[in-house]
C-alpha positions in Angstrom: 2.7 -7.5 23.7 5.9 -7.1 22.1 6.0 -4.3 19.8 8.8 -5.7 17.7 6.6 -9.1 16.9 3.3 -7.1 16.3 5.8 -4.7 14.2 6.8 -7.7 11.8 3.3 -9.1 11.6 2.0 -6.0 10.2 4.8 -5.7 7.9 4.2 -9.0 6.9 0.5 -8.4 6.2 1.4 -5.3 4.3 3.9 -7.2 2.1 1.6 -10.5 1.6 -1.7 -8.3 0.6 0.6 -6.2 -1.5 1.7 -9.4 -3.4 -1.6 -10.8 -3.5 -3.4 -7.6 -4.9 -0.7 -7.4 -7.5 -1.3 -10.9 -8.7 -4.8 -10.5 -8.9 -4.7 -7.0 -11.1 -2.3 -9.0 -13.2 -4.8 -11.9 -13.5 -7.5 -9.2 -14.5 -5.8 -6.6 -16.7 -7.5 -7.9 -20.0 -11.0 -7.6 -18.5 -9.8 -4.3 -17.0 -8.6 -3.0 -20.2 -11.8 -3.8 -21.9 -13.7 -1.6 -19.5 -11.8 1.4 -19.7 -12.1 0.9 -23.2 -16.0 0.7 -23.0 -16.1 3.7 -20.4 -14.2 5.8 -22.3 -14.1 7.4 -25.9 -11.9 5.2 -28.4 -9.4 7.2 -28.7 -8.7 8.1 -25.0 -9.9 4.6 -23.4 -5.9 3.6 -23.4 -4.6 6.7 -21.9 -7.1 6.4 -18.9 -6.6 2.6 -18.3 -2.6 3.7 -18.4 -2.9 6.1 -15.8 -5.4 3.8 -13.7 -2.8 1.1 -13.7 -0.1 3.5 -12.7 -1.8 4.7 -9.8 -2.6 1.1 -8.9 0.7 0.3 -9.1 1.8 3.2 -6.7 -0.7 2.1 -4.2 0.9 -1.3 -4.1 4.6 -0.2 -4.3 3.7 2.1 -1.1 2.1 -1.0 0.6 5.1 -3.4 0.0 7.6 -0.9 0.7 5.9 0.0 4.3 5.7 -4.0 5.1 9.5 -3.7 4.3 10.0 -1.1 6.4 8.2 -2.7 9.0 9.8 -6.1 8.7 13.3 -4.8 8.6 12.6 -2.3 11.3 14.2 1.1 9.6 13.0 4.0 10.7 11.6 6.4 8.1 11.7 10.4 8.7 7.9 11.8 8.7 8.5 13.5 5.1 8.8 9.8 3.7 6.8 7.7 6.4 3.6 10.1 6.4 3.1 10.3 2.4 4.1 6.6 2.1 0.9 5.9 5.1 -1.3 8.0 2.8 -0.7 5.8 -0.3 -1.4 2.8 1.6 -4.3 4.4 3.0 -5.6 5.3 -0.2 -5.2 1.7 -1.7 -8.8 0.3 -0.1 -10.1 -1.2 3.0 -7.3 -3.5 4.0 -4.9 -0.3 3.4 -6.9 1.8 5.6 -6.6 -1.1 8.3 -3.1 -1.6 8.1 -2.2 2.2 7.2 -3.8 2.7 10.9 -2.2 0.0 12.2 1.1 1.4 11.2 0.1 4.8 12.4 -0.5 3.2 15.9 2.9 1.2 15.7 4.7 4.6 15.2 3.3 6.2 18.1 3.9 3.2 20.5 7.2 3.3 19.0 7.6 7.4 19.9 6.4 6.8 23.1 8.8 4.1 24.1 11.3 6.4 22.9 10.3 8.7 25.3 9.9 6.6 28.5 
């Protein structure tokens, strides 16, 4: 199996899943706002909604950026790669799977450099 091809497929999967999730979030933003207003007190519902929306956007941005890194075969230092990986991991079930695949690619790349 070609490592570069696998890396590009994982990068493409990260970018596409991030784009699809972003589109779904945008389509459901009014329903989410109503849900937050109903759940929280009227004065603090908007603040909670903005906080949750910011968190979701951070997770989606991390997913898309990690996909870009894999697609372009860029090498990130550990202080950038691993926190980015944690954000992707926390973004949901598909994020967990893609983060583990990204971690496997990283170790595969390091093993190839050692030999």
